[in-house]
C-alpha positions as CSV (number, residue, x, y, z in Angstrom):
1,M,65.2,109.0,121.9
2,T,68.3,111.4,121.2
3,I,69.9,113.4,124.0
4,H,68.2,116.5,123.0
5,R,65.0,115.1,123.7
6,H,66.2,114.4,127.0
7,Y,67.4,118.5,127.5
8,Q,64.2,119.2,125.8
9,Y,62.3,117.3,129.0
10,G,64.5,118.8,131.6
11,A,64.1,122.5,130.3
12,T,60.1,121.9,130.0
13,T,60.3,120.8,133.6
14,G,62.4,123.6,134.8
15,A,60.2,126.2,133.1
16,I,57.2,125.0,134.5
17,T,58.6,124.9,138.1
18,L,59.7,128.4,137.6
19,T,56.5,129.3,136.6
20,A,54.7,127.8,139.2
21,L,57.4,129.4,141.7
22,A,56.7,132.5,140.2
23,A,53.1,132.5,140.4
24,I,53.4,132.0,144.1
25,C,55.7,135.1,144.7
26,L,52.9,137.0,142.8
27,Y,50.6,135.8,145.0
28,R,52.4,136.5,148.1
29,D,53.4,140.2,146.5
30,L,57.1,139.3,146.0
31,Y,57.3,141.0,142.7
32,A,61.2,141.2,142.3
33,P,61.8,137.6,142.6
34,A,58.9,137.0,140.4
35,A,60.3,138.8,137.9
36,G,63.4,136.8,138.1
37,L,61.9,133.4,138.1
38,A,59.7,134.3,135.0
39,L,62.7,135.6,133.1
40,G,64.4,132.2,134.1
41,A,61.2,130.4,132.9
42,A,61.5,132.2,129.5
43,V,64.9,131.3,129.4
44,L,64.3,127.7,129.7
45,T,61.5,128.0,127.4
46,E,63.5,129.2,124.7
47,A,66.2,126.4,125.3
48,A,63.4,123.6,125.1
49,V,62.3,124.9,121.8
50,R,65.7,125.0,120.5
51,E,66.5,121.5,121.9
52,R,63.0,120.5,120.2
53,R,64.3,121.6,116.6
54,R,67.7,119.9,117.1
55,H,66.1,116.9,118.0
56,R,63.8,116.7,115.2
57,R,66.9,117.7,112.6
58,V,68.6,114.7,113.9
59,L,65.9,112.4,113.4
60,A,65.7,113.9,109.5
61,E,69.5,113.5,109.1
62,H,68.9,109.8,110.0
63,E,66.3,109.1,108.0
64,W,68.3,110.9,105.2
65,A,71.2,108.4,105.7
66,R,68.9,105.7,105.8
67,R,67.0,106.6,102.5
68,R,70.7,107.0,101.1
69,A,72.1,103.9,102.5
70,L,69.3,102.4,100.4
71,G,70.6,103.4,97.2
72,L,67.7,106.3,97.1
73,N,68.5,109.6,96.2
74,P,66.6,111.9,98.7
75,A,66.4,115.6,98.3
76,P,68.8,117.7,100.5
77,L,67.6,118.6,103.8
78,R,66.7,122.4,104.4
79,P,69.1,123.7,105.6
80,C,71.6,121.2,104.1
81,C,72.9,121.1,107.3
82,L,74.2,123.4,110.5
83,L,76.7,125.2,108.4
84,G,74.9,125.2,105.2
85,Q,74.3,129.1,105.1
86,A,77.4,130.2,107.1
87,S,79.6,128.0,104.5
88,G,79.2,129.9,101.3
89,G,77.9,126.6,99.3
90,T,81.0,124.4,100.7
91,V,80.3,120.9,100.8
92,H,81.4,119.5,103.9
93,R,81.4,116.2,106.3
94,Q,77.4,115.7,107.4
95,C,76.3,117.7,104.7
96,T,72.8,116.4,102.7
97,R,73.7,118.4,99.3
98,V,76.6,116.2,98.4
99,S,76.7,116.7,94.8
100,V,78.2,113.5,92.2
101,A,81.4,115.8,91.6
102,A,81.9,115.8,95.3
103,L,81.4,112.1,95.7
104,I,84.2,111.7,92.7
105,H,86.8,113.9,94.9
106,L,86.6,112.7,98.2
107,A,89.8,113.0,100.3
108,E,91.1,110.2,102.0
109,D,89.5,111.3,105.3
110,N,85.9,111.1,103.4
111,T,85.5,114.9,103.5
112,P,84.7,116.4,100.0
113,T,87.4,118.8,98.8
114,T,85.0,120.5,96.0
115,K,82.0,123.1,95.9
116,D,79.2,122.1,95.3
117,S,77.8,123.1,92.0
118,A,74.0,123.4,93.0
């Protein structure tokens, strides 16, 4: 279990609690607090969904690294890393799209110094 799973559980619990409180407020004709509580529930629901995505990504990265350590050549994850689309194709630390050329030209601190040819 990753830390993201813990955050997901916390956000889900908070969203359920706020939804229940909003329902109670609606039952008692307290519309302004109900709207605020519903907004808070929506924000926490989005946070829970985001943390679930992060948890699944961490698990996928661990499985990819395990296969790579076994000597297999797993396909890169999609997106290749969290900076994949914003980096303009540059290979960088934690990238699953490391090419053979990048593996040959590693700097001393294990960060690739070339761009991925793919």
